[in-house]
MMTF fields as JSON, N, C-alpha, C and O atoms, coordinates in Angstrom:
{
  "mmtfVersion": "1.0.0",
  "mmtfProducer": "UNKNOWN",
  "numBonds": 511,
  "numAtoms": 512,
  "numGroups": 128,
  "numChains": 1,
  "numModels": 1,
  "chainsPerModel": [1],
  "groupsPerChain": [128],
  "chainIdList": ["A"],
  "bondAtomList": [4, 2, 8, 6, 12, 10, 16, 14, 20, 18, 24, 22, 28, 26, 32, 30, 36, 34, 40, 38, 44, 42, 48, 46, 52, 50, 56, 54, 60, 58, 64, 62, 68, 66, 72, 70, 76, 74, 80, 78, 84, 82, 88, 86, 92, 90, 96, 94, 100, 98, 104, 102, 108, 106, 112, 110, 116, 114, 120, 118, 124, 122, 128, 126, 132, 130, 136, 134, 140, 138, 144, 142, 148, 146, 152, 150, 156, 154, 160, 158, 164, 162, 168, 166, 172, 170, 176, 174, 180, 178, 184, 182, 188, 186, 192, 190, 196, 194, 200, 198, 204, 202, 208, 206, 212, 210, 216, 214, 220, 218, 224, 222, 228, 226, 232, 230, 236, 234, 240, 238, 244, 242, 248, 246, 252, 250, 256, 254, 260, 258, 264, 262, 268, 266, 272, 270, 276, 274, 280, 278, 284, 282, 288, 286, 292, 290, 296, 294, 300, 298, 304, 302, 308, 306, 312, 310, 316, 314, 320, 318, 324, 322, 328, 326, 332, 330, 336, 334, 340, 338, 344, 342, 348, 346, 352, 350, 356, 354, 360, 358, 364, 362, 368, 366, 372, 370, 376, 374, 380, 378, 384, 382, 388, 386, 392, 390, 396, 394, 400, 398, 404, 402, 408, 406, 412, 410, 416, 414, 420, 418, 424, 422, 428, 426, 432, 430, 436, 434, 440, 438, 444, 442, 448, 446, 452, 450, 456, 454, 460, 458, 464, 462, 468, 466, 472, 470, 476, 474, 480, 478, 484, 482, 488, 486, 492, 490, 496, 494, 500, 498, 504, 502, 508, 506],
  "bondOrderList": [1, 1, 1, 1, 1, 1, 1, 1, 1, 1, 1, 1, 1, 1, 1, 1, 1, 1, 1, 1, 1, 1, 1, 1, 1, 1, 1, 1, 1, 1, 1, 1, 1, 1, 1, 1, 1, 1, 1, 1, 1, 1, 1, 1, 1, 1, 1, 1, 1, 1, 1, 1, 1, 1, 1, 1, 1, 1, 1, 1, 1, 1, 1, 1, 1, 1, 1, 1, 1, 1, 1, 1, 1, 1, 1, 1, 1, 1, 1, 1, 1, 1, 1, 1, 1, 1, 1, 1, 1, 1, 1, 1, 1, 1, 1, 1, 1, 1, 1, 1, 1, 1, 1, 1, 1, 1, 1, 1, 1, 1, 1, 1, 1, 1, 1, 1, 1, 1, 1, 1, 1, 1, 1, 1, 1, 1, 1],
  "groupList": [{"groupName": "MET", "atomNameList": ["N", "CA", "C", "O"], "elementList": ["N", "C", "C", "O"], "formalChargeList": [0, 0, 0, 0], "bondAtomList": [1, 0, 2, 1, 3, 2], "bondOrderList": [1, 1, 2], "singleLetterCode": "M", "chemCompType": "L-PEPTIDE LINKING"}, {"groupName": "LYS", "atomNameList": ["N", "CA", "C", "O"], "elementList": ["N", "C", "C", "O"], "formalChargeList": [0, 0, 0, 0], "bondAtomList": [1, 0, 2, 1, 3, 2], "bondOrderList": [1, 1, 2], "singleLetterCode": "K", "chemCompType": "L-PEPTIDE LINKING"}, {"groupName": "PRO", "atomNameList": ["N", "CA", "C", "O"], "elementList": ["N", "C", "C", "O"], "formalChargeList": [0, 0, 0, 0], "bondAtomList": [1, 0, 2, 1, 3, 2], "bondOrderList": [1, 1, 2], "singleLetterCode": "P", "chemCompType": "L-PEPTIDE LINKING"}, {"groupName": "TYR", "atomNameList": ["N", "CA", "C", "O"], "elementList": ["N", "C", "C", "O"], "formalChargeList": [0, 0, 0, 0], "bondAtomList": [1, 0, 2, 1, 3, 2], "bondOrderList": [1, 1, 2], "singleLetterCode": "Y", "chemCompType": "L-PEPTIDE LINKING"}, {"groupName": "LEU", "atomNameList": ["N", "CA", "C", "O"], "elementList": ["N", "C", "C", "O"], "formalChargeList": [0, 0, 0, 0], "bondAtomList": [1, 0, 2, 1, 3, 2], "bondOrderList": [1, 1, 2], "singleLetterCode": "L", "chemCompType": "L-PEPTIDE LINKING"}, {"groupName": "ARG", "atomNameList": ["N", "CA", "C", "O"], "elementList": ["N", "C", "C", "O"], "formalChargeList": [0, 0, 0, 0], "bondAtomList": [1, 0, 2, 1, 3, 2], "bondOrderList": [1, 1, 2], "singleLetterCode": "R", "chemCompType": "L-PEPTIDE LINKING"}, {"groupName": "THR", "atomNameList": ["N", "CA", "C", "O"], "elementList": ["N", "C", "C", "O"], "formalChargeList": [0, 0, 0, 0], "bondAtomList": [1, 0, 2, 1, 3, 2], "bondOrderList": [1, 1, 2], "singleLetterCode": "T", "chemCompType": "L-PEPTIDE LINKING"}, {"groupName": "GLY", "atomNameList": ["N", "CA", "C", "O"], "elementList": ["N", "C", "C", "O"], "formalChargeList": [0, 0, 0, 0], "bondAtomList": [1, 0, 2, 1, 3, 2], "bondOrderList": [1, 1, 2], "singleLetterCode": "G", "chemCompType": "PEPTIDE LINKING"}, {"groupName": "ALA", "atomNameList": ["N", "CA", "C", "O"], "elementList": ["N", "C", "C", "O"], "formalChargeList": [0, 0, 0, 0], "bondAtomList": [1, 0, 2, 1, 3, 2], "bondOrderList": [1, 1, 2], "singleLetterCode": "A", "chemCompType": "L-PEPTIDE LINKING"}, {"groupName": "ILE", "atomNameList": ["N", "CA", "C", "O"], "elementList": ["N", "C", "C", "O"], "formalChargeList": [0, 0, 0, 0], "bondAtomList": [1, 0, 2, 1, 3, 2], "bondOrderList": [1, 1, 2], "singleLetterCode": "I", "chemCompType": "L-PEPTIDE LINKING"}, {"groupName": "PHE", "atomNameList": ["N", "CA", "C", "O"], "elementList": ["N", "C", "C", "O"], "formalChargeList": [0, 0, 0, 0], "bondAtomList": [1, 0, 2, 1, 3, 2], "bondOrderList": [1, 1, 2], "singleLetterCode": "F", "chemCompType": "L-PEPTIDE LINKING"}, {"groupName": "SER", "atomNameList": ["N", "CA", "C", "O"], "elementList": ["N", "C", "C", "O"], "formalChargeList": [0, 0, 0, 0], "bondAtomList": [1, 0, 2, 1, 3, 2], "bondOrderList": [1, 1, 2], "singleLetterCode": "S", "chemCompType": "L-PEPTIDE LINKING"}, {"groupName": "CYS", "atomNameList": ["N", "CA", "C", "O"], "elementList": ["N", "C", "C", "O"], "formalChargeList": [0, 0, 0, 0], "bondAtomList": [1, 0, 2, 1, 3, 2], "bondOrderList": [1, 1, 2], "singleLetterCode": "C", "chemCompType": "L-PEPTIDE LINKING"}, {"groupName": "GLU", "atomNameList": ["N", "CA", "C", "O"], "elementList": ["N", "C", "C", "O"], "formalChargeList": [0, 0, 0, 0], "bondAtomList": [1, 0, 2, 1, 3, 2], "bondOrderList": [1, 1, 2], "singleLetterCode": "E", "chemCompType": "L-PEPTIDE LINKING"}, {"groupName": "ASP", "atomNameList": ["N", "CA", "C", "O"], "elementList": ["N", "C", "C", "O"], "formalChargeList": [0, 0, 0, 0], "bondAtomList": [1, 0, 2, 1, 3, 2], "bondOrderList": [1, 1, 2], "singleLetterCode": "D", "chemCompType": "L-PEPTIDE LINKING"}, {"groupName": "VAL", "atomNameList": ["N", "CA", "C", "O"], "elementList": ["N", "C", "C", "O"], "formalChargeList": [0, 0, 0, 0], "bondAtomList": [1, 0, 2, 1, 3, 2], "bondOrderList": [1, 1, 2], "singleLetterCode": "V", "chemCompType": "L-PEPTIDE LINKING"}, {"groupName": "GLN", "atomNameList": ["N", "CA", "C", "O"], "elementList": ["N", "C", "C", "O"], "formalChargeList": [0, 0, 0, 0], "bondAtomList": [1, 0, 2, 1, 3, 2], "bondOrderList": [1, 1, 2], "singleLetterCode": "Q", "chemCompType": "L-PEPTIDE LINKING"}, {"groupName": "HIS", "atomNameList": ["N", "CA", "C", "O"], "elementList": ["N", "C", "C", "O"], "formalChargeList": [0, 0, 0, 0], "bondAtomList": [1, 0, 2, 1, 3, 2], "bondOrderList": [1, 1, 2], "singleLetterCode": "H", "chemCompType": "L-PEPTIDE LINKING"}, {"groupName": "ASN", "atomNameList": ["N", "CA", "C", "O"], "elementList": ["N", "C", "C", "O"], "formalChargeList": [0, 0, 0, 0], "bondAtomList": [1, 0, 2, 1, 3, 2], "bondOrderList": [1, 1, 2], "singleLetterCode": "N", "chemCompType": "L-PEPTIDE LINKING"}, {"groupName": "TRP", "atomNameList": ["N", "CA", "C", "O"], "elementList": ["N", "C", "C", "O"], "formalChargeList": [0, 0, 0, 0], "bondAtomList": [1, 0, 2, 1, 3, 2], "bondOrderList": [1, 1, 2], "singleLetterCode": "W", "chemCompType": "L-PEPTIDE LINKING"}],
  "groupTypeList": [0, 1, 1, 2, 3, 4, 5, 6, 4, 4, 4, 0, 7, 8, 9, 6, 8, 0, 10, 8, 11, 12, 13, 3, 14, 10, 9, 15, 3, 2, 13, 2, 3, 15, 2, 2, 15, 7, 6, 13, 14, 6, 9, 11, 10, 11, 16, 14, 9, 9, 2, 9, 10, 6, 8, 16, 12, 15, 1, 12, 17, 1, 8, 7, 8, 10, 8, 2, 14, 4, 6, 8, 8, 18, 8, 3, 11, 8, 9, 6, 6, 7, 18, 10, 15, 15, 8, 6, 1, 2, 13, 13, 11, 9, 9, 3, 6, 12, 4, 1, 8, 7, 7, 11, 0, 18, 16, 3, 9, 6, 15, 1, 13, 8, 8, 4, 9, 3, 5, 19, 15, 3, 8, 7, 8, 1, 18, 18],
  "groupIdList": [1, 2, 3, 4, 5, 6, 7, 8, 9, 10, 11, 12, 13, 14, 15, 16, 17, 18, 19, 20, 21, 22, 23, 24, 25, 26, 27, 28, 29, 30, 31, 32, 33, 34, 35, 36, 37, 38, 39, 40, 41, 42, 43, 44, 45, 46, 47, 48, 49, 50, 51, 52, 53, 54, 55, 56, 57, 58, 59, 60, 61, 62, 63, 64, 65, 66, 67, 68, 69, 70, 71, 72, 73, 74, 75, 76, 77, 78, 79, 80, 81, 82, 83, 84, 85, 86, 87, 88, 89, 90, 91, 92, 93, 94, 95, 96, 97, 98, 99, 100, 101, 102, 103, 104, 105, 106, 107, 108, 109, 110, 111, 112, 113, 114, 115, 116, 117, 118, 119, 120, 121, 122, 123, 124, 125, 126, 127, 128],
  "secStructList": [7, 2, 2, 2, 2, 2, 2, 2, 2, 2, 2, 2, 2, 2, 2, 2, 2, 2, 2, 2, 2, 7, 7, 7, 7, 7, 7, 7, 7, 7, 7, 7, 7, 7, 7, 7, 6, 6, 7, 1, 7, 7, 7, 7, 0, 0, 0, 0, 0, 2, 2, 2, 0, 0, 0, 0, 0, 6, 6, 6, 1, 1, 6, 6, 1, 1, 1, 1, 7, 7, 1, 6, 6, 6, 2, 2, 2, 2, 2, 2, 2, 6, 6, 7, 7, 7, 6, 6, 7, 4, 4, 4, 7, 2, 2, 2, 2, 6, 6, 1, 6, 6, 1, 6, 6, 4, 4, 4, 1, 7, 2, 2, 2, 2, 2, 2, 2, 2, 2, 2, 2, 2, 6, 6, 7, 7, 7, 7],
  "xCoordList": [37.498, 36.796, 36.734, 35.766, 37.706, 37.744, 36.787, 36.335, 36.468, 35.617, 34.212, 33.738, 33.5, 32.17, 32.236, 31.349, 33.275, 33.415, 33.727, 33.242, 34.532, 34.895, 33.666, 33.454, 32.859, 31.643, 30.666, 30.076, 30.512, 29.631, 30.129, 29.347, 31.437, 32.031, 31.836, 31.51, 32.029, 31.836, 30.358, 30.045, 29.471, 28.044, 27.64, 26.902, 28.118, 27.823, 28.385, 27.74, 29.576, 30.185, 29.378, 29.193, 28.889, 28.085, 26.769, 26.346, 26.124, 24.863, 25.074, 24.277, 26.129, 26.449, 26.705, 26.231, 27.456, 27.744, 26.463, 26.286, 25.581, 24.331, 23.473, 22.95, 23.319, 22.527, 23.203, 22.523, 24.51, 25.238, 25.146, 25.3, 24.896, 24.846, 23.477, 23.333, 22.472, 21.122, 21.066, 21.654, 20.348, 20.122, 18.723, 18.183, 18.16, 16.808, 16.827, 17.523, 16.053, 15.871, 14.52, 13.478, 14.535, 13.307, 13.013, 13.823, 11.85, 11.455, 10.501, 9.487, 10.835, 9.974, 9.254, 9.868, 7.948, 7.147, 6.701, 6.182, 6.89, 6.435, 4.916, 4.304, 4.331, 2.898, 2.692, 3.575, 1.548, 1.308, 1.239, 0.89, 1.573, 1.534, 0.097, -0.799, -0.117, -1.43, -1.278, -0.553, -1.958, -1.847, -2.481, -3.373, -2.036, -2.633, -4.129, -4.592, -4.878, -6.325, -6.665, -6.08, -7.606, -8.046, -7.312, -7.731, -6.216, -5.476, -5.616, -5.134, -6.278, -6.38, -7.344, -8.294, -7.063, -7.963, -9.246, -9.238, -10.331, -11.557, -11.444, -11.216, -11.608, -11.54, -12.962, -13.693, -13.342, -14.697, -14.759, -13.956, -15.711, -15.884, -16.222, -15.639, -17.172, -17.608, -16.569, -16.437, -15.831, -14.86, -13.473, -12.778, -13.064, -11.692, -11.58, -10.66, -12.491, -12.378, -13.041, -12.454, -14.25, -14.948, -14.125, -14.099, -13.447, -12.626, -11.518, -11.173, -10.967, -9.954, -10.61, -10.088, -11.748, -12.45, -12.843, -12.691, -13.352, -13.805, -12.649, -12.782, -11.537, -10.39, -9.654, -9.146, -9.589, -8.712, -9.43, -8.891, -10.603, -11.194, -12.437, -12.691, -13.211, -14.508, -14.398, -15.374, -13.24, -13.079, -13.441, -14.045, -13.076, -13.334, -14.387, -15.101, -14.487, -15.413, -16.647, -16.821, -17.502, -18.767, -19.886, -19.626, -21.128, -22.276, -22.159, -21.933, -22.315, -22.255, -20.852, -20.681, -19.853, -18.469, -17.927, -18.657, -16.652, -16.033, -16.556, -16.711, -16.825, -17.262, -16.054, -14.947, -16.242, -17.458, -17.701, -16.782, -18.948, -19.321, -18.856, -19.413, -17.832, -17.256, -17.698, -17.037, -18.806, -19.347, -19.832, -20.178, -19.85, -20.162, -21.487, -21.585, -22.494, -23.814, -23.865, -24.698, -22.995, -23.104, -21.92, -21.992, -20.854, -19.604, -19.745, -19.335, -20.31, -20.355, -21.157, -20.715, -22.322, -23.146, -22.475, -22.57, -21.8, -21.139, -19.987, -19.818, -19.195, -18.048, -18.435, -17.746, -19.536, -19.933, -20.781, -20.572, -21.72, -22.545, -21.79, -22.13, -20.776, -19.989, -18.802, -17.964, -18.719, -17.625, -16.244, -15.28, -16.147, -14.857, -14.156, -12.976, -14.873, -14.285, -14.667, -15.808, -13.677, -13.898, -13.517, -12.336, -14.529, -14.286, -13.256, -13.309, -12.34, -11.217, -10.118, -9.148, -10.249, -9.239, -8.817, -9.258, -7.965, -7.558, -6.884, -7.092, -6.088, -5.361, -6.301, -5.903, -7.532, -8.526, -9.527, -10.452, -9.343, -10.272, -9.74, -8.644, -10.514, -10.109, -9.892, -8.983, -10.721, -10.602, -9.221, -8.731, -8.59, -7.23, -6.163, -5.186, -6.318, -5.245, -4.975, -3.846, -5.98, -5.757, -5.003, -4.34, -5.106, -4.517, -3.148, -2.394, -2.819, -1.535, -0.38, -0.591, 0.815, 2.016, 2.05, 1.927, 2.214, 2.224, 0.85, 0.741, -0.203, -1.561, -1.832, -1.115, -2.855, -3.144, -3.566, -3.447, -4.047, -4.51, -3.626, -3.982, -2.506, -1.714, -1.109, -0.715, -1.025, -0.456, -1.365, -0.93, -2.614, -3.575, -3.716, -4.338, -3.156, -3.26, -1.885, -0.947, -1.786, -0.524, -0.431, -1.422, 0.744, 0.961, 0.129, -0.431, 0.057, -0.718, -2.208, -2.873, -2.726, -4.136, -4.399, -5.418, -3.482, -3.619, -3.597, -4.355, -2.725, -2.635, -3.929, -4.368, -4.528, -5.787, -6.909, -7.709, -6.96, -7.965, -7.713, -8.651, -6.437, -6.074, -6.602, -7.236, -6.342, -6.757, -8.279, -8.824, -8.968, -10.433, -10.995, -11.895, -10.471, -10.93, -10.584, -11.415, -9.365, -8.889, -9.775, -10.015, -10.251, -11.094, -12.543, -13.37, -12.86, -14.211, -14.983, -16.12, -14.403, -15.048, -16.456, -17.425, -16.544, -17.855, -18.319, -17.517, -19.627, -20.236, -20.526, -21.665, -19.493, -19.644, -19.234, -19.298],
  "yCoordList": [-2.889, -1.673, -1.436, -0.848, -1.862, -1.581, -2.487, -2.11, -3.667, -4.602, -4.068, -4.233, -3.429, -2.904, -1.858, -1.797, -1.041, -0.042, -0.702, -0.268, -1.746, -2.458, -3.137, -3.084, -3.771, -4.424, -3.385, -3.608, -2.276, -1.219, -0.674, -0.426, -0.488, 0.007, -0.996, -0.601, -2.274, -3.311, -3.386, -3.522, -3.297, -3.33, -2.131, -2.286, -0.951, 0.25, 0.119, 0.525, -0.443, -0.648, -1.62, -1.399, -2.709, -3.695, -3.086, -3.314, -2.314, -1.676, -0.667, -0.597, 0.1, 1.073, 0.375, 0.827, -0.725, -1.477, -2.06, -2.08, -2.529, -3.113, -2.057, -2.323, -0.877, 0.165, 0.725, 1.116, 0.769, 1.295, 0.351, 0.779, -0.935, -1.901, -1.976, -2.588, -1.367, -1.389, -0.477, 0.604, -0.937, -0.079, -0.332, -1.427, 0.641, 0.561, 0.868, 1.773, 0.099, 0.362, 1.041, 0.427, 2.28, 2.998, 2.911, 3.306, 2.392, 2.224, 3.355, 3.568, 4.057, 5.132, 4.598, 4.303, 4.484, 3.98, 5.136, 6.13, 5.027, 6.101, 6.072, 5.004, 7.226, 7.318, 7.117, 7.441, 6.59, 6.39, 7.715, 8.753, 7.649, 8.83, 9.305, 8.506, 10.577, 11.188, 12.185, 13.17, 11.94, 12.88, 14.212, 14.263, 15.286, 16.599, 16.582, 15.839, 17.399, 17.456, 17.752, 18.641, 17.005, 17.191, 16.304, 16.197, 15.66, 14.816, 13.339, 12.495, 13.002, 11.598, 10.852, 11.418, 9.569, 8.72, 8.544, 8.654, 8.275, 7.979, 6.577, 5.611, 6.487, 5.189, 4.793, 5.542, 3.631, 3.145, 2.281, 1.364, 2.574, 1.761, 0.331, -0.616, 0.174, -1.175, -1.931, -3.147, -1.226, -1.901, -2.053, -3.028, -1.115, -1.105, -1.459, -2.177, -0.971, -1.137, -2.425, -3.158, -2.709, -3.935, -5.197, -6.089, -5.314, -6.516, -6.697, -7.828, -5.601, -5.688, -6.225, -7.141, -5.657, -6.111, -7.577, -8.35, -7.959, -9.329, -10.322, -11.37, -9.995, -10.911, -10.955, -12.007, -9.834, -9.759, -9.61, -10.036, -9.03, -8.591, -9.353, -9.493, -9.846, -10.432, -11.71, -12.128, -12.323, -13.53, -13.228, -14.058, -12.06, -11.668, -10.571, -10.51, -9.711, -8.568, -8.847, -8.299, -9.715, -10.043, -9.875, -9.636, -9.999, -9.828, -10.775, -11.974, -10.223, -11.02, -11.255, -11.899, -10.742, -10.913, -9.552, -8.739, -9.303, -8.037, -6.884, -7.026, -5.754, -4.552, -3.911, -3.986, -3.293, -3.151, -4.359, -5.121, -4.524, -5.582, -5.135, -4.199, -5.808, -5.394, -6.277, -6.319, -6.973, -7.723, -6.718, -5.583, -7.148, -6.24, -5.507, -4.323, -6.181, -5.559, -4.532, -3.626, -4.657, -3.811, -2.891, -2.042, -3.032, -2.331, -0.816, -0.195, -0.215, 1.247, 1.799, 2.722, 1.243, 1.749, 1.481, 2.318, 0.347, 0.031, 0.984, 1.403, 1.33, 2.205, 3.674, 4.451, 4.065, 5.471, 5.737, 6.746, 4.868, 5.089, 4.737, 5.229, 3.894, 3.517, 4.423, 4.136, 5.515, 6.497, 5.893, 6.272, 4.966, 4.379, 5.167, 4.942, 6.089, 6.877, 8.346, 8.677, 9.216, 10.66, 11.106, 11.183, 11.398, 11.722, 12.836, 13.845, 12.638, 13.523, 13.586, 14.326, 12.825, 12.851, 11.431, 10.901, 10.817, 9.438, 9.256, 8.237, 10.222, 10.087, 10.126, 9.748, 10.574, 10.584, 9.443, 9.312, 8.622, 7.533, 6.213, 5.783, 5.581, 4.299, 3.268, 2.442, 3.307, 2.327, 2.377, 1.357, 3.545, 3.649, 3.469, 2.755, 4.088, 4.037, 2.623, 2.312, 1.764, 0.367, -0.401, -1.397, 0.061, -0.662, -0.152, -0.876, 1.073, 1.63, 0.935, 0.19, 1.176, 0.596, 0.942, 2.106, -0.059, 0.14, 0.002, -0.05, -0.059, -0.22, -1.664, -2.577, -1.86, -3.19, -4.209, -5.41, -3.774, -4.697, -4.682, -5.296, -4.005, -3.854, -5.157, -5.241, -6.149, -7.425, -8.18, -9.129, -7.765, -8.468, -7.9, -8.53, -6.734, -6.15, -5.688, -5.583, -5.418, -4.948, -3.426, -2.753, -2.911, -1.459, -0.813, 0.268, -1.475, -0.943, -0.855, 0.124, -1.881, -1.858, -0.759, -0.071, -0.599, 0.466, 1.836, 2.734, 1.983, 3.251, 3.528, 4.674, 2.488, 2.645, 3.094, 3.963, 2.502, 2.908, 4.344, 5.123, 4.688, 6.066, 7.027, 8.029, 6.722, 7.601, 7.68, 8.737, 6.564, 6.563, 7.488, 8.284, 7.386, 8.257, 9.705, 10.596, 9.939, 11.286, 11.924, 13.131, 11.112, 11.621, 11.834, 12.242, 11.563, 11.833, 10.627, 10.77, 9.44, 8.196, 8.042, 7.865, 8.113, 8.057, 6.617, 5.695, 6.454, 5.136, 5.018, 5.169, 4.751, 4.68, 3.327, 3.092],
  "zCoordList": [35.119, 34.783, 33.282, 32.8, 32.553, 31.12, 30.347, 29.266, 30.869, 30.141, 29.869, 28.745, 30.831, 30.486, 29.378, 28.526, 29.384, 28.317, 26.992, 25.948, 27.027, 25.81, 25.217, 24.005, 26.054, 25.578, 24.986, 23.929, 25.669, 25.172, 23.849, 22.931, 23.759, 22.52, 21.384, 20.265, 21.653, 20.633, 20.216, 19.034, 21.191, 20.888, 20.026, 19.053, 20.379, 19.589, 18.172, 17.205, 18.052, 16.729, 15.894, 14.697, 16.511, 15.791, 15.319, 14.185, 16.184, 15.813, 14.69, 13.754, 14.784, 13.742, 12.412, 11.37, 12.446, 11.219, 10.625, 9.408, 11.493, 11.017, 10.309, 9.226, 10.894, 10.254, 9.012, 8.063, 9.006, 7.854, 6.664, 5.52, 6.925, 5.829, 5.177, 4.119, 5.786, 5.209, 3.992, 3.972, 2.987, 1.833, 1.313, 1.471, 0.718, 0.208, -1.276, -1.736, -2.008, -3.425, -3.606, -3.377, -4.008, -4.254, -5.74, -6.579, -6.042, -7.43, -7.79, -7.124, -8.828, -9.307, -10.538, -11.564, -10.41, -11.512, -12.394, -11.886, -13.688, -14.569, -14.713, -14.724, -14.819, -15.081, -16.579, -17.372, -16.97, -18.395, -19.141, -18.58, -20.387, -21.244, -21.406, -21.679, -21.242, -21.459, -22.582, -22.447, -23.698, -24.796, -24.437, -23.59, -25.066, -24.801, -25.093, -25.959, -24.371, -24.532, -25.984, -26.602, -26.514, -27.891, -28.88, -30.033, -28.455, -29.393, -29.065, -29.82, -27.936, -27.561, -28.482, -29.023, -28.634, -29.399, -28.588, -27.362, -29.28, -28.569, -28.009, -28.737, -26.708, -26.046, -25.712, -25.065, -26.15, -25.959, -24.708, -24.539, -23.836, -22.634, -23.02, -22.492, -23.949, -24.319, -25.141, -25.001, -25.994, -26.874, -26.251, -26.536, -25.413, -24.895, -23.409, -23.016, -22.594, -21.143, -20.663, -19.868, -21.13, -20.721, -21.002, -20.154, -22.163, -22.37, -21.319, -20.977, -20.814, -19.749, -18.485, -17.849, -18.125, -16.929, -17.055, -16.11, -18.229, -18.436, -18.328, -17.696, -18.937, -18.934, -17.603, -17.213, -16.904, -15.738, -14.399, -13.378, -14.366, -13.092, -12.652, -11.456, -13.613, -13.302, -12.474, -11.851, -12.462, -11.638, -10.184, -9.504, -9.719, -8.322, -8.196, -7.195, -9.195, -9.133, -9.973, -11.061, -9.437, -10.09, -9.075, -7.896, -9.525, -8.631, -7.442, -7.606, -6.255, -5.042, -4.51, -3.475, -5.201, -4.758, -4.338, -3.771, -4.613, -4.236, -5.095, -6.308, -4.462, -5.18, -5.85, -5.318, -6.988, -7.77, -8.655, -8.952, -9.072, -10.011, -11.398, -11.972, -11.935, -13.219, -14.386, -15.424, -14.214, -15.341, -16.385, -16.058, -17.633, -18.741, -18.547, -18.868, -18.034, -17.886, -16.756, -16.789, -15.761, -14.563, -14.305, -13.417, -15.04, -14.723, -14.672, -13.691, -15.699, -15.735, -14.571, -13.887, -14.349, -13.248, -11.905, -11.007, -11.735, -10.46, -10.16, -9.015, -11.169, -10.885, -10.785, -10.123, -11.438, -11.338, -10.094, -9.421, -9.777, -8.582, -7.309, -6.233, -7.417, -6.242, -6.004, -5.149, -6.746, -6.61, -6.839, -6.174, -7.766, -8.112, -9.208, -9.477, -9.843, -10.915, -10.735, -10.412, -10.955, -10.972, -12.381, -12.721, -13.195, -14.604, -14.745, -14.041, -15.647, -16.004, -14.934, -15.103, -13.84, -12.769, -12.391, -11.371, -13.21, -12.933, -11.576, -10.917, -11.155, -9.88, -8.68, -7.578, -8.869, -7.799, -7.956, -7.154, -8.983, -9.283, -8.753, -9.114, -7.904, -7.322, -8.415, -8.319, -9.455, -10.532, -11.178, -11.662, -11.194, -11.742, -10.67, -10.899, -9.518, -8.514, -8.025, -7.645, -8.025, -7.641, -8.722, -8.434, -9.959, -11.083, -11.506, -12.156, -11.15, -11.591, -10.877, -9.921, -11.336, -10.724, -9.246, -8.864, -8.438, -6.991, -6.362, -5.137, -7.171, -6.65, -6.245, -6.655, -5.452, -4.917, -5.973, -5.735, -7.112, -8.155, -9.408, -10.414, -9.364, -10.589, -11.082, -12.245, -10.257, -10.695, -11.658, -12.311, -11.746, -12.573, -13.982, -14.837, -14.237, -15.569, -16.031, -15.24, -17.313, -17.886, -17.758, -17.471, -17.969, -17.953, -19.068, -18.886, -20.202, -21.329, -20.971, -21.309, -20.286, -19.887, -18.852, -18.92, -17.899, -16.901, -17.58, -17.212, -18.567, -19.303, -20.072, -20.165, -20.612, -21.35, -20.402, -20.748, -19.223, -18.23, -17.782, -17.614, -17.59, -17.238, -18.294, -17.965, -19.559, -20.654, -20.762, -21.079, -20.499, -20.55, -19.463, -19.732, -18.251, -17.167, -17.488, -17.319, -17.947, -18.281, -19.357, -19.335, -20.286, -21.376, -20.953, -21.769, -19.688, -19.21, -18.731, -18.28, -18.812, -18.34, -18.907, -18.169, -20.217, -20.879, -21.044, -21.183, -21.026, -21.261, -22.754, -23.196, -23.503, -24.962, -25.492, -26.699]
}
C-alpha cells in the first residue's frame, strides 16, 4: 500500500524540482534617445535613410520582392502609400517597429541606424 504513495510523492517531488529549476532571462532593450522637440538635427531621407536601406535592406526589399520596395527611387512612396510609416509616431510605424531591438528585422541593422530611422519618423518622416 505504501508504494503507490511513495511513487506519487517521488513523482511530485521530481516535477516540483524541474519547475523550480527553470529560470528566464528577460532582456529589456532601451529605446533610442529622442531629443526634445525643436532640438533634433535635421535628418535627410535621401542623405541619411536611403543609404541604410541601400546597404542593409534592398537585398530583399526591391521591386518584385518583399514589400516595401526600398530601392532609392521607390522607397519613400512605398513606405508612405503602403502605411509603413506614421509620421511623428515611430512606435506605430512598421518601418521602425520591425527594425528596433526585438523586431523581426533588427538583426540586419545597427542600433545607431535604428535610432536614426526612429528620429527621422519622429521628426515627421519628410521626403527631404
